[in-house]
C-alpha positions in Angstrom: -20.0 -0.9 5.2 -21.0 2.4 3.6 -23.9 3.2 1.3 -22.5 5.0 -1.8 -24.2 6.6 -4.9 -21.9 6.6 -8.0 -23.4 8.7 -10.8 -22.6 7.8 -14.5 -21.8 4.2 -13.6 -22.9 2.3 -16.7 -19.3 2.3 -18.0 -15.9 3.8 -17.8 -14.5 5.0 -14.5 -18.0 5.0 -12.7 -18.6 1.4 -13.7 -15.0 0.4 -12.3 -15.6 2.4 -9.2 -19.0 0.8 -8.5 -17.7 -2.7 -9.2 -14.7 -2.1 -6.9 -16.8 -0.7 -4.0 -19.5 -3.6 -4.4 -16.7 -6.3 -4.3 -15.4 -4.6 -1.0 -18.7 -5.2 0.5 -20.2 -1.6 0.3 -23.9 -0.9 -0.5 -23.5 0.5 -3.9 -26.3 2.5 -5.8 -25.4 2.8 -9.5 -26.8 5.3 -12.1 -27.7 5.0 -15.7 -29.0 7.5 -18.1 -31.7 5.3 -19.6 -33.1 1.7 -19.4 -30.9 0.6 -22.3 -27.8 1.7 -20.5 -29.2 0.3 -17.2 -29.3 -3.1 -18.8 -25.4 -3.0 -18.9 -25.5 -2.9 -15.0 -27.5 -6.1 -14.6 -24.3 -8.0 -13.4 -24.2 -5.5 -10.4 -28.0 -5.1 -9.8 -28.5 -8.9 -9.8 -26.0 -9.2 -7.0 -27.8 -6.5 -4.9 -26.6 -3.2 -6.1 -29.4 -0.4 -6.0 -30.0 1.5 -9.2 -31.4 5.0 -10.1 -32.3 5.8 -13.7 -32.5 9.3 -15.2 -30.9 11.6 -17.9 -28.8 14.3 -16.1 -29.2 16.6 -18.9 -32.8 16.8 -17.8 -33.3 18.8 -14.6 -36.6 17.2 -13.7 -35.0 13.7 -14.1 -32.3 14.7 -11.5 -35.1 16.0 -9.2 -36.8 12.8 -9.5 -33.7 10.8 -8.6 -33.0 13.0 -5.7 -36.6 12.5 -4.4 -36.3 8.7 -4.8 -33.1 8.6 -2.9 -34.3 10.9 -0.1 -37.0 8.2 0.5 -34.4 5.6 1.0 -31.8 4.9 3.6 -29.3 7.8 4.0 -26.3 7.9 1.8 -22.7 7.9 3.5 -20.9 9.1 0.4 -21.8 10.4 -3.1 -19.3 10.1 -5.9 -20.3 12.6 -8.7 -18.7 10.8 -11.7 -21.1 11.5 -14.3 -19.8 13.8 -17.1 -19.6 14.5 -20.8 -16.8 15.8 -22.9 -18.4 17.8 -25.6 -21.7 19.2 -26.9 -24.7 20.9 -25.4 -25.0 18.8 -22.5 -21.7 19.8 -21.0 -22.9 22.5 -18.5 -26.2 20.8 -17.6 -24.5 17.4 -17.0 -21.2 18.4 -15.6 -22.1 21.1 -13.3 -25.9 21.8 -13.0 -26.9 18.1 -12.2 -24.1 17.6 -9.6 -25.1 21.0 -8.0 -28.9 19.9 -7.9 -28.0 16.7 -6.5 -25.8 18.2 -3.9 -28.6 20.8 -2.9 -31.5 18.5 -3.0 -30.1 15.3 -1.2 -29.5 15.1 2.5 -25.8 15.8 2.8 -23.8 12.6 3.2 -20.5 12.3 5.2 -18.4 12.4 2.1 -18.7 14.1 -1.2 -16.4 13.3 -4.3 -16.6 15.4 -7.3 -14.7 14.1 -10.6 -12.8 16.9 -11.9 -10.1 17.1 -14.6 -6.8 18.7 -15.4 -9.0 20.6 -17.9 -10.3 22.8 -15.2 -7.0 24.7 -15.4 -8.1 26.1 -18.6 -11.7 27.2 -17.0 -12.5 30.8 -16.6 -13.4 32.2 -13.2 -16.7 33.9 -14.3 -20.3 33.3 -13.9 -21.8 36.1 -16.1 -23.5 35.1 -19.4 -22.8 31.4 -18.9 -25.1 29.2 -21.0 -26.2 26.8 -18.1 -29.1 25.4 -20.1 -26.9 24.0 -22.9 -28.5 26.1 -25.7 -25.1 26.1 -27.5 -22.0 24.0 -27.2 -20.5 24.3 -23.6 -16.9 24.4 -22.4 -15.6 21.5 -20.7 -12.9 23.2 -19.0 -15.2 25.9 -17.5 -17.6 23.2 -16.5 -14.8 21.3 -14.5 -13.5 24.5 -13.2 -17.0 25.2 -11.7 -17.3 21.6 -10.3 -13.8 21.9 -8.6 -14.9 25.2 -7.2 -18.2 23.6 -5.9 -16.3 20.9 -4.1 -14.0 23.5 -2.5 -17.1 25.7 -1.5 -18.8 22.7 0.2 -15.6 21.9 2.1 -15.7 25.5 3.4 -19.3 25.8 4.0 -19.8 22.4 5.6 -16.7 21.7 7.8 -18.5 18.5 9.4 -18.4 16.8 5.8 -15.5 15.7 3.7 -15.7 17.3 0.3 -13.0 16.7 -2.4 -12.3 16.8 -6.1 -10.4 14.2 -8.0 -8.5 14.5 -11.3 -8.5 10.8 -12.5 -6.0 11.5 -15.1 -6.4 11.1 -19.0 -7.5 7.4 -19.0 -8.6 5.1 -21.7 -12.2 5.0 -21.5 -14.9 5.9 -24.0 -14.4 9.5 -23.2 -10.7 9.5 -22.9 -10.0 7.4 -26.1 -8.0 4.2 -26.5 -4.7 6.2 -26.8 -5.0 7.9 -23.4 -1.7 7.6 -21.5 -2.8 7.4 -18.0 -3.5 4.2 -15.7 -7.2 3.1 -15.9 -6.7 1.3 -12.4 -5.3 4.4 -10.9 -8.1 6.5 -12.4 -10.6 5.0 -9.9 -8.8 4.3 -6.9 -8.7 7.8 -5.4 -12.4 8.5 -5.5 -13.0 5.0 -3.8 -10.3 5.8 -1.1 -11.8 9.3 -0.5 -15.3 7.8 -0.3 -14.6 4.9 2.2 -11.1 5.0 3.6 -10.2 5.6 7.3 -6.8 6.8 6.5 -6.1 10.1 8.2 -5.4 11.7 4.7 -8.6 10.6 3.3 -10.4 12.2 6.2 -9.2 15.6 5.0 -11.5 18.2 3.0 -11.1 20.6 0.4 -8.4 18.8 -1.6 -7.8 18.4 -5.2 -6.5 14.9 -5.7 -4.5 13.0 -8.4 -3.8 9.4 -7.8 -4.1 9.8 -3.9 -1.8 12.9 -3.9 -3.0 16.2 -3.2 -2.3 18.9 -5.7 -2.9 22.6 -6.1 -6.0 23.4 -8.2 -6.6 26.3 -10.1 -6.1 29.3 -7.6 -9.6 30.8 -8.3 -11.3 27.6 -7.1 -10.2 28.5 -3.6 -11.1 32.1 -4.0 -14.2 32.5 -1.5 -15.6 35.4 -3.5 -15.6 33.4 -6.6 -17.2 30.4 -4.8 -19.9 32.5 -3.5 -20.7 34.0 -7.0 -20.8 30.6 -8.5 -23.0 29.4 -5.9 -25.4 32.3 -6.1 -25.4 31.9 -9.8 -26.3 28.2 -9.6 -29.0 28.9 -7.1 -30.6 31.5 -9.1 -30.4 29.3 -12.3 -31.9 26.2 -10.6 -34.1 27.6 -8.0 -32.3 25.5 -5.4 -30.1 26.7 -2.8 -27.7 24.5 -0.5 -29.1 23.2 2.8 -28.4 25.1 5.8 -26.7 23.5 8.9 
């Protein structure tokens, strides 16, 4: 049994991931933005799932969640599922919050970051980025940064497993009812990477789609860009990745 945090798990892929892992017997911790959203998770929390509550657009809320979790039993895996498609919260939620959690929590054995095919349209730059969400953010850029963060973690911490996942364009609230990809397959890869003993799931630094490894945007594996991104995120948040 693994102890697993799934961020953004009140609905959509995060909820399906949490339900599947809970059914498999894992010790699941779900996350909701606020108390109203948390109420939707009662079927899981009533059955023993843990829960943390906080708006990931608010850095103080992310810090509070990290502190709360650090006082509990160690995590075996974190699935960074939370994300927004558009608006001012794109950068704060899609990259700042996952970076902060990664920097503040004791590193688990496995990290899974939810990327997107949209990351191919992201730009490999860190200058003049609106990390604070004062204006509308670029979803493609945010997922490009997140995919790069996953690759950087794999390089810097070879004793953990860090991977990114493109779940596909699936029919969730974010994806829309007409999305063409499989909702079932959309959450299986992250569950597999977080828990499986399969040899392939014990690899690191991959970009995955439906349990098949694919090549990400070339710049995500550029170590110089990785270092620039990590430096920019550290400067912006005041938090640096833990040393090992």
